[in-house]
N, C-alpha and C positions, 0 to 999 in steps of 0.2 A: 253625382253631378248631372248625369244624363237625365235621371228621373226628376231632379230638382228643376232643371231648365224646362223640361216638358210641362211641369206643373205651373211654372211662373210665367212662361211666355205669353199666355193670353192676357195677363194683367200688367206686364212690365215692359216698357219700351227698351229699358237698359238690358233686360234679359234677352230680348229679341236681337239687339245689336251684338251681344256677346255670342249668341247662338249662331248668328249669320257668319261671324268671323271664324268660329270654330268649324262650322260646316264647310266653309271654303278651303280652309287649311287641310282638313281631312280628305276632302274631295280631291285636291291636287295630289295628295299622297296615295290616293286609291284605297284609303282605309274604310271601305264601305261596310265592313263587318264590325267596326267599332261602335259600341253603344252610344258614344257621344255623337257620332255622325248620324246614326239612326234617329236619335232624339232630335238633332238639329233640323234635318230635312223634313221630318214629320211635323215638328212644332211650327215651322215657318209656313208650311202648306195649310195647316189647320187654321191659322189665324189670317190667311190670305195676305201674307206679307209679300210685298212686291219683289223681294229678293229671293223668293222661293223658286220661281220659274227659271231664272238663269242658273241657279244652283242645280236644280233637277236636270235641266237640259245638258249642262256640262257633265254631270254624272252619267246620264244615259249615253252620251257620246264616248264615255270612257269605260268600255267593257260592260255596259248595261246598268251599272250603279247598284246592283243588288236589289233584293226585295224591298228594303226600306225605301229606296228611291221610287220604286214602282208603286208602293203604298202611298207615298206622298203625292205622286202624280194622279192618283184617283181623286184627290181633293183639290187639285190645281187645274183650272180650266183655261190657262193661258195658251193661245194658239202656237206659241213657240215650241210646245212639246209634241205637236202632232207628228211631225216627220221623224224625230228620233224614236218615239214610241212605236210607230209603224215598223221601223227598221228592227227594233228589238223583238217585236212580235213575230217577225218573219225569220228570226234567227233559229239556229239549230238547238240551242239550249231550251229544252221543253219547259223547265221551271220558270226561267226568265220570260220566255215567250208567252206562257200562260199569264204571268203577272202583268206583262205589258198589255195583253189583250183585255184583261179585266180593267186596267186603267183606261184603255180606249173605250170600253163599253161604258164605264162610269162617266166619261167625258162626251158620250153620245157620238163617238167616231167609229163605232163598230156595231154590227147587228148580232154579234155573238156566235155566228156560224163557225168562225175559226176556233173559238173556245171549245166547241163541241168536238172538233177534230183533235185538239190538243189534249183534252181530258183523259183519254185512255192511255196516254203516254206518261202520265204523272206517276212516278214511283212513290213508295211509302215515305222515304226520307224527304222528298220534295213536298209531299202532301202535308207532312208535319210542319215544314218551314212555311209553306203557303198559308196554312191555317193560323199559325201564331203571328206571322209578320204581316200578312196581307188581309186575311178575312176578319180577324178580331176587330180591327178598326172599322170595318164595314158593317159591324153590328151596331154602330153608332152613326149619327149624322144622317145625311141624305140617303133615302132608300135607293137601292140599285134598280136598274131596269129589269123587266120581267125576263128578258132573254138570258139572264144569268142562271135561271132555275134549272134548265136541262143539263148543262155541264156540271153544275154542283151535284145533281142527282148521280152522275157518273162517279164523282169523287166519293159521295156518301156510300154508294154501293160497295166500294172497296175499303171503306174505313171501319176498322175494328175498335177504335178507341171511342168510347161513348161521348166524352167531352168534346173531342174534335168533331164528331158527328153532329153534336148540338150546335157548334159554331157554324158549320156549313149549313145546317138546317135553319139557323137563325137568320143568316143572310138571305137564303132562298125565301123564307117566310116574309121577310121585309120586302121582297120583290113580288109579293102576292102569289107565291106558289103554294097551293094547298097540300102538295104531296108530303112534305115532311111531317106536318101535323097529323095527317091521316095515317101515315105509317107509324108514328109514335103511339097514337091511340090504339091502333090495331095490335101492336106488340104489348101495350099495357094491359090489354084485355085477353089476348090469346097467345101471347108469346111464352117463352119458357118461364115457369113459375118463379125461378130464382131471379129473373130480370124484370118482372112486371113492376115492381116498386120503382126501379130506376127509370123505366120508360114512362111511368105515370108522372114523374118529376119532369122529364123531357117534354111531355105533352103539355103540361102546365106552363112551362117556360115559353113554349111556342104560341100560346094562346093569350094575347093581352086581355086583361080583365077577368080571366077565369079565376074561380075560387082556388086557393092554395090546396095542394093535395093533403089528404089526411094521413097518409103513410109517413112514418117517422124517419127522417134521414139519419144516417150515421156518418161519422168522420170518413170512413172508408168509401161510402157511397158518394159523399160530397166531393171527395178527391177524384173519383172516377168521372164526375160531371164537369171537371175543369179541363180546359184545353192544355194545361200544363202537364208534365209527366206525373203520373199517379204518385210516384215517390216524393214529389214536392209537398203532398198533402195540402194542396191549395184549398182554402175555405171560401172561395169566391161565391160558389153556388149557395152555400149556407146563408151568406149575407144577402143574396138575392131573395131568398125565402124570408129572411128577417125584415128586409125593407118592405116586403109585401104584407107583413104582419101575420105570417103563417103560424098558427098555434103549435104545429108539429115541430117548428124549429126551436121552441123554448127549451126542451130538455138538453139539446146539444149545446145551446148557448150557455146554459147553467153549468154543464160539465166543463166548458172552456174557462168560465169565470169563477170556478168554485174555490180556488185558493185565495187566501188573504195573507199578504198583499197580492194584488194581481200580478201574474207572472210575466206577461209580455204584451205586445201591441194587439195580438189577436184577442187576448183576454179583455183588454180595454174596450175593444170594439164590441165584443159580446156583452160586456157590462153596460155599455151605452144603450144597446137595443133592449136589454132587460129592464133598465131604468125607464126608458122612454116608452116602450111598447107593451111592457108586461107589468108595470106598476111596482117594480122592485126598487124602491127608493134608496135602500141601503147601498145599492150599486153606485149611486151618485157619490156617496162618501168614499167608496173604494177608489173611484176615479180621482177624486180630490187628493187622496193619499198618494196615489200613483204619480200625480202631477208634482208632488213635493219630493219625489225620489231624488236621490243624489246622482243618479245615473243620467247623464246628459241626453242619451238617446231616447229616454222615456218621456220627456216633458212635452214635446211637440204634439205627439199623438194624443196625450191626455188633454191638452188645450183644445184640440179639435173635437174631442168627445164632449167636453164641457160646452162648447159652442153649439153642438148638435142638440144638447139637452136644454138649451135656452138659458144657460148660466153665463150670461154675457160678462159680468164683472169678474167672475172666477176664471173664465176663459181668457179675458184680457190679461189678468195677472199671470196666468200660466204661460201665455204667449210671450210676455215680456221676458220671463225667465228662459223660455226656449230660445229666444233670439240671441241670447248670450252663450248658448251651448257650443260645444266643440263639434258635435255631430251635425252634419249638413242636413239630414232629414228633419231634425228638430228645429233647426234655424228656419227652414222653409215652411214647416207647419206654423211656426210662430208668426212669420210674415203674413201668411195667408189668413190666419185667425185674426190677427190684429187688423188687417184690411177689412175683414168681414165685420168685426166689431165696430169699425168706423163707417160702415155702410158702403165701402168702395167696391166690394164684390158680394154677391148674394147667391152662394151655392145652395142647391136644394138640400144637400147633405155633405158636410165637410169630410166625414169619414166614408165617402162613397168610392165606388169604382169610377174611373181608373186612377184617381189621385192617390189612393191608398197604395195601390200596387206600385206606382211610380216612385213614391217617396220611401216606402218601407222596404221594397224589394228591388228597386231599380229596374223594373220591367217597363220598357219604353213604348210598347205598342199602343 
């Protein structure tokens, strides 16, 4: 439900109304760690809904509101939030204070000096939470001010997980800090031999317009390059390569889509890129067969893949089937695909991040 609301709010006034009501109820209960609250406060802020600022302010005045509230505050510029954000930033909880100061910096209410003071106090558990809940959204949208670069360098120096290092570096690079790219290049050329391939991937990710790396990724390497725990085996970075048309991604995509019928949503996504970017037309038929599956949870993601392939009529038919499914992700995919077929929304890629993460896995960042 949280992921579905996150995906629908930009396109649906009814979804925004329900999201606002849910956010207010959960805020009054102090349920700031509930996925539905996290989804609600972020979704309203993302679309500049007038109800976002009062919700964020009330949450900030109630024990800080958690990192989801502070993440939403980064994208809400209402002056109502200035005083409560300053109070949280001056508090004793280093994690919340750091998040509030990032929000103040994004709102142009801080020069970043307090962030530099707070950065050495951030422990590993807090760094993980900050990365997943606060910094992943900052890799999209408005670029942060340059003052964020120095405190993020402190966090990166302490970070051992390559995927989280990449998120922190991504935010700093968007703030025009050349340090992360220079460090990644240096380690790709002169670092430990066993890690050079991974660092070459990181350097490519930090340099817009660069040619994709020639080194072949593996599922293990791709999982290490996600901010999610490595045990999740998240394939986000693989599809970052696939969207860029990297030839080196093709063998891994083929390994994911090698079974017939296709096994799951990841296989469908891989098959779509193979059909669209690598000329493997037979994968289109595999996706069509997947769309006809009797499993409700399969139909929506197949409809989205067909839309990305330009098969509008097939996508429309699959979306109609998905909308009658019992699985909420399929219903949501069906609604989005049908709206795209009718020209009411025009995503660059239906099966792109972050919509795929929100609907298939319920990740609401």
